[in-house]
C-alpha positions in Angstrom: 14.4 32.8 -1.9 13.5 29.2 -2.6 14.7 25.6 -1.8 14.1 22.3 -3.5 12.4 19.6 -1.5 11.2 16.0 -2.2 10.5 12.7 -0.5 12.7 9.7 -1.0 10.8 7.0 -2.7 12.0 4.1 -0.6 12.1 5.6 2.9 9.5 8.3 2.5 11.8 10.8 4.2 11.5 14.5 3.5 14.8 15.6 1.9 16.3 18.9 0.8 18.9 19.6 -1.9 22.0 21.1 -0.3 24.7 23.3 -1.8 26.8 20.2 -2.9 23.9 18.7 -4.9 23.1 16.0 -2.3 19.8 15.3 -0.7 19.8 15.8 3.0 17.2 15.3 5.7 18.3 18.5 7.5 16.1 21.4 6.4 18.7 23.9 7.5 21.2 22.6 5.0 19.0 23.3 2.0 20.6 25.3 -0.8 19.0 28.7 -1.3 18.0 29.8 -4.8 17.4 33.4 -5.6 15.5 34.9 -8.5 18.6 34.8 -10.7 18.9 31.1 -10.2 15.6 30.1 -11.7 17.1 28.3 -14.8 19.5 26.3 -12.7 16.8 25.5 -10.2 14.3 24.4 -12.9 17.0 22.1 -14.5 17.7 20.5 -11.1 14.0 19.9 -10.5 13.5 18.3 -13.9 16.5 16.0 -13.4 15.3 15.0 -9.9 11.8 14.2 -11.2 13.2 12.1 -14.1 15.6 10.2 -11.8 12.9 8.1 -10.2 14.5 8.0 -6.7 12.4 10.9 -5.4 8.7 11.8 -5.5 7.0 15.1 -4.9 9.9 17.2 -6.0 8.9 20.8 -5.3 10.2 24.3 -5.1 9.3 25.9 -1.8 9.5 29.6 -0.8 11.6 30.3 2.3 12.9 33.3 4.2 15.8 33.8 6.6 15.0 34.4 10.3 17.4 34.3 13.2 20.2 33.0 11.0 18.1 30.1 9.8 15.8 29.1 7.0 12.0 29.2 7.6 9.5 27.9 5.1 6.7 30.2 4.3 4.0 27.5 3.9 2.7 25.7 7.0 2.8 22.4 5.2 6.5 22.7 4.6 7.2 23.8 8.2 5.4 20.7 9.4 7.5 18.5 7.0 10.7 20.1 8.3 9.9 20.2 12.0 7.6 17.3 12.5 3.9 16.7 13.5 1.9 19.5 15.1 0.0 17.0 17.3 1.6 15.8 20.6 3.0 12.3 20.9 2.2 9.8 23.6 -0.8 9.8 25.9 -2.1 13.4 25.1 -5.0 12.1 23.0 -8.5 13.5 22.9 -11.0 11.5 25.0 -13.8 10.5 22.5 -15.8 8.9 25.3 -18.0 5.8 24.9 -16.7 3.4 22.3 -14.4 6.0 20.7 -16.3 5.9 17.5 -16.2 9.0 15.3 -19.0 9.7 12.9 -17.9 10.7 9.4 
C-alpha cells in the first residue's frame, strides 16, 4: 500500500492526500493506494506537482498496524510523528564554550 505526501509551499507543513482529494495534516487520514491504483495515483502526483502549491510530492509505502497507517521509511515516520529529539532542556552538555568542531 502507498500514500501520497507533500509539503505545503507557504506553511512548510507535511500534508497527506485524503480519500476526498484534500490535503490534510493528519497522517492517519491519508488515502491508501493499492497496486491496482497506480495509474490514478500517478495522475494525482503529476497534477499536484504541476499545481505549484506543494513541494516534495512523493509516494510513500505504508502498512496497516493496530488499525492505523504506519510508514515503512523512518523519514516519513518522523515527518508524521514529529522530531525524534526531545524538546526543552534535555540538551547535550558540550562543555566549555559549546563549540563543535566540524
